[in-house]
C-alpha beads as a LAMMPS data file, in Angstrom:
LAMMPS data file: protein, C-alpha beads

56 atoms
55 bonds

1 atom types
1 bond types

-500.0 500.0 xlo xhi
-500.0 500.0 ylo yhi
-500.0 500.0 zlo zhi

Masses

1 110.0

Atoms # bond

1 1 1 -11.435 -8.161 6.753
2 1 1 -12.428 -7.702 3.113
3 1 1 -9.854 -6.981 0.412
4 1 1 -10.667 -3.244 0.243
5 1 1 -10.150 -2.817 3.991
6 1 1 -6.969 -4.868 3.858
7 1 1 -5.547 -2.754 1.021
8 1 1 -6.467 0.502 2.764
9 1 1 -4.670 -0.748 5.859
10 1 1 -1.587 -1.770 3.856
11 1 1 -1.519 1.616 2.074
12 1 1 -1.732 3.396 5.413
13 1 1 1.114 1.328 6.856
14 1 1 3.290 1.899 3.784
15 1 1 2.687 5.656 3.936
16 1 1 3.577 5.710 7.627
17 1 1 6.692 3.610 7.011
18 1 1 7.916 6.032 4.329
19 1 1 7.076 9.119 6.376
20 1 1 8.779 7.857 9.540
21 1 1 11.873 6.392 7.869
22 1 1 15.193 7.634 9.217
23 1 1 16.764 10.481 7.260
24 1 1 19.752 8.297 6.397
25 1 1 17.646 5.627 4.665
26 1 1 19.296 4.964 1.289
27 1 1 17.533 6.492 -1.706
28 1 1 17.237 3.149 -3.479
29 1 1 15.387 1.676 -0.470
30 1 1 13.007 4.644 -0.363
31 1 1 12.380 4.223 -4.083
32 1 1 11.451 0.548 -3.568
33 1 1 9.068 1.462 -0.732
34 1 1 7.466 4.199 -2.815
35 1 1 6.999 1.804 -5.749
36 1 1 5.362 -0.734 -3.447
37 1 1 3.037 2.008 -2.195
38 1 1 2.097 2.931 -5.768
39 1 1 1.359 -0.726 -6.555
40 1 1 -0.902 -1.022 -3.500
41 1 1 -2.720 2.195 -4.422
42 1 1 -3.248 1.024 -8.009
43 1 1 -4.594 -2.311 -6.798
44 1 1 -6.949 -0.521 -4.401
45 1 1 -8.146 1.883 -7.087
46 1 1 -8.777 -0.967 -9.534
47 1 1 -10.658 -3.131 -7.053
48 1 1 -14.186 -3.962 -8.187
49 1 1 -17.140 -4.826 -5.997
50 1 1 -17.071 -8.433 -7.233
51 1 1 -13.448 -8.880 -6.171
52 1 1 -14.211 -7.321 -2.836
53 1 1 -17.101 -9.750 -2.200
54 1 1 -15.052 -12.802 -3.174
55 1 1 -12.373 -12.103 -0.578
56 1 1 -14.441 -11.824 2.599

Bonds

1 1 1 2
2 1 2 3
3 1 3 4
4 1 4 5
5 1 5 6
6 1 6 7
7 1 7 8
8 1 8 9
9 1 9 10
10 1 10 11
11 1 11 12
12 1 12 13
13 1 13 14
14 1 14 15
15 1 15 16
16 1 16 17
17 1 17 18
18 1 18 19
19 1 19 20
20 1 20 21
21 1 21 22
22 1 22 23
23 1 23 24
24 1 24 25
25 1 25 26
26 1 26 27
27 1 27 28
28 1 28 29
29 1 29 30
30 1 30 31
31 1 31 32
32 1 32 33
33 1 33 34
34 1 34 35
35 1 35 36
36 1 36 37
37 1 37 38
38 1 38 39
39 1 39 40
40 1 40 41
41 1 41 42
42 1 42 43
43 1 43 44
44 1 44 45
45 1 45 46
46 1 46 47
47 1 47 48
48 1 48 49
49 1 49 50
50 1 50 51
51 1 51 52
52 1 52 53
53 1 53 54
54 1 54 55
55 1 55 56
């Protein structure tokens, strides 16, 4: 799995995790999850073709 595919998968899992979290999940935990999602999305958006090729 190349880095782009791996990041897309991780973003998808993080989104699902946030969406399906119990209603009583503490706000600070949700905030941490959302920040991790943002970091994954930024990394995915900044990925260049060279980086993608080097991680196959």
